[in-house]
C-alpha atoms as one frame of an Amber mdcrd trajectory, in Angstrom:
protein
 -11.303  20.629 -43.747 -14.693  19.376 -41.751 -14.868  21.208 -38.565 -17.163
  18.715 -36.620 -16.491  16.762 -33.197 -16.150  13.184 -35.277 -12.897  14.451
 -36.945 -11.612  16.890 -34.561 -11.943  14.570 -31.363 -12.915  11.017 -32.236
 -16.116   9.910 -32.627 -18.615   9.339 -29.378 -19.696   6.056 -29.293 -21.008
   5.404 -26.000 -25.022   6.061 -24.803 -24.818   8.179 -21.320 -27.914   7.051
 -19.906 -29.256   7.608 -15.840 -27.848   4.902 -13.510 -30.752   4.768 -11.574
 -28.998   2.528  -9.020 -26.198   5.049  -8.493 -27.660   8.243  -9.108 -25.836
  11.361  -8.580 -25.346  12.741  -5.016 -24.076  16.439  -4.541 -20.803  17.349
  -2.542 -17.462  16.058  -1.687 -16.129  14.806   1.532 -14.268  16.771   4.176
 -10.964  15.243   3.363  -8.780  16.298   0.082  -5.251  15.802  -0.576  -3.021
  19.153  -1.526   0.290  18.202  -3.762   2.621  20.724  -4.854   2.595  21.059
  -8.446   6.209  20.533  -8.797   6.117  17.266  -6.300   3.346  15.981  -8.950
   5.473  16.659 -11.575   7.805  14.554 -10.046   5.792  11.803  -9.332   4.754
   8.801 -11.442   1.253   9.116 -12.912  -0.366   5.575 -14.672  -3.233   6.806
 -16.778  -5.610   4.215 -18.772  -4.070   3.868 -22.327  -7.705   4.474 -23.806
  -8.692   7.309 -21.366  -6.618  10.147 -20.359  -9.114  11.230 -17.802  -8.638
   7.728 -16.191  -5.679   7.956 -13.695  -4.974   4.360 -12.061  -1.926   4.913
 -10.138   0.292   7.798  -8.499   3.227   7.419  -6.723   5.155  10.426  -5.658
   8.650  10.996  -5.573  10.678   9.751  -2.427  11.396  12.917  -1.110   8.038
  14.822  -1.725   4.390  14.330   0.002   1.123  15.613  -0.252  -0.950  17.168
   2.336  -4.283  16.934   4.003  -6.825  19.607   4.255  -9.648  18.868   6.710
 -13.081  20.558   6.231 -16.042  21.413   8.087 -19.707  20.658   7.113 -18.820
  20.630   3.633 -16.608  23.604   3.419 -14.629  22.193   0.387 -16.184  23.207
  -3.187 -15.008  22.055  -6.173 -16.371  23.422  -9.508 -15.692  23.012 -13.003
 -16.607  25.246 -16.449 -15.617  25.046 -20.006 -14.436  27.893 -22.090 -13.716
  28.339 -25.387 -10.554  30.009 -26.890 -10.824  32.556 -29.178  -9.138  29.804
 -31.551  -8.704  26.599 -30.918 -10.207  23.484 -28.947 -12.677  24.169 -25.381
 -10.298  24.292 -22.130 -11.296  23.536 -18.693 -11.273  25.775 -15.596 -10.652
  23.469 -12.443 -11.601  25.380  -9.001 -11.635  24.490  -5.735 -12.925  26.654
  -2.747 -12.161  25.950   0.606 -11.455  27.329   4.199  -8.446  27.064   6.513
 -10.037  27.202  10.219  -7.313  28.299  12.000  -5.620  31.644  12.427  -2.217
  30.302  13.865   1.605  31.638  12.463   1.919  27.976  11.121  -1.528  28.040
   9.476  -0.852  31.659   7.860   2.583  30.289   6.837   1.314  27.417   4.584
  -1.825  29.697   3.011   1.148  32.236   1.752   2.724  29.170   0.269  -0.427
  28.086  -1.427  -0.748  31.620  -2.640   2.824  31.242  -3.859   2.670  27.870
  -5.653   0.863  25.869  -7.803  -0.966  22.951  -6.344  -3.036  19.713  -7.649
  -6.108  18.575  -5.580  -7.373  15.370  -5.302 -11.146  15.100  -3.574 -13.829
  12.302  -2.880 -16.759  12.885  -3.885 -19.962  11.708  -1.933 -20.984   9.878
  -4.708 -18.959   6.732  -5.309 -20.870   4.999  -8.440 -21.311   0.843  -8.276
 -17.549   0.161  -7.578 -16.084   3.217  -6.082 -15.124   4.619  -9.829 -16.526
   7.631  -9.289 -15.248   8.603  -5.718 -11.803  10.377  -6.375 -10.917  13.073
  -8.661  -7.793  15.151  -9.502  -7.862  18.930 -10.667  -5.073  20.598 -11.638
  -3.245  17.947 -13.549  -1.674  19.170 -16.478  -1.022  23.046 -15.277  -1.708
  23.312 -11.823  -3.875  25.759 -10.116  -2.907  29.080  -7.981  -4.513  30.040
  -5.208  -6.405  33.789  -4.058  -7.096  34.003  -0.180  -9.583  36.289   1.414
 -10.638  36.296   5.077 -13.354  38.217   6.528 -12.730  38.090  10.739 -16.668
  38.998  10.999 -18.003  36.451   8.511 -20.384  34.279  10.860 -20.679  31.413
   8.266 -17.120  30.785   8.361 -16.287  32.039  11.523 -13.507  34.200  10.204
 -11.848  31.381   8.185  -9.346  31.854   5.738 -11.483  31.577   2.210  -8.992
  29.894  -0.402  -9.718  29.918  -3.945  -7.593  27.873  -6.364  -8.053  27.643
  -9.641  -6.577  27.490 -13.214  -5.522  30.622 -14.619  -8.151  32.294 -17.163
  -5.044  32.796 -19.372  -4.257  28.999 -19.593  -6.809  26.454 -19.213  -6.716
  22.114 -18.685  -7.120  20.512 -21.533  -9.652  17.958 -20.308 -12.196  17.759
 -16.861 -10.647  16.621 -13.835  -9.476  13.166 -14.368 -10.542  10.434 -12.239
  -8.203   8.263  -9.972  -9.550   4.940  -9.807  -7.535   1.450  -9.451 -10.387
  -1.760  -9.701 -12.003  -1.260  -6.317 -13.076   1.721  -3.821 -10.882   0.287
  -1.137  -7.565   0.202  -3.964  -8.268   3.714  -4.833  -8.655   4.869  -1.176
  -5.119   3.014  -0.420  -3.710   5.335  -2.916  -5.530   8.097  -1.780  -3.825
   7.820   1.687  -0.937   7.040   0.803  -0.307  10.369  -0.939   0.015  12.518
   2.568   1.667  12.245   5.536  -0.011  10.596   8.746   1.751  12.898  11.496
   2.087  16.842  11.467   5.471  17.925  11.100   7.612  19.155  14.003   6.711
  22.704  12.801   3.215  21.598  12.603   2.997  21.728   9.204   0.935  18.959
   6.956  -0.943  15.546   8.270  -3.891  15.496   9.544  -4.196  18.755  10.953
  -4.548  20.118   7.702  -1.797  22.348   7.808  -0.598  21.897   3.730   2.589
  23.347   2.655   5.001  22.046   0.171   2.969  24.082  -2.375
């Protein structure tokens, strides 16, 4: 069997050139959506028929919601790396490091939920592309991501925030790079993004625009 890329995965048939009109811009915006993986599995996810890395719509089940996490000064840090298993195709480790800038009992409860569960995270890049087609990325879509937490009360850089590292388990691996969420225009895609979380906190202070998280 010929073990080249053409036979294994399909022929590369597009030229990848630098877009001088819409150059790469580092970083993501300070608002991201976290969705419990079990809720993601209940959702209706619409993918482009020719490209599994393009999600065109996300509709959560009626009894579920995502949660907003607000960062400060670029405190959300997505990262993606490929790794080669001993056998089989390469897989990808999706990773998001972020901070929870609260020491309240409600915030601690949400951090514990994150550490116990698996999540999918949707971020918005500072870079949008010509029509907004590069703005939103989805990490953890196939197997979910697990979180670990550290906290240094004397860390001046984070002001003693909880630092969560949420990533694909090394023993698993995602089959693809993070998916792109795009629905024809930036505005339409932003509407989908905003529909995935509660606009107001719950009565117990969880979720919503307060960055409480939860449901994980």
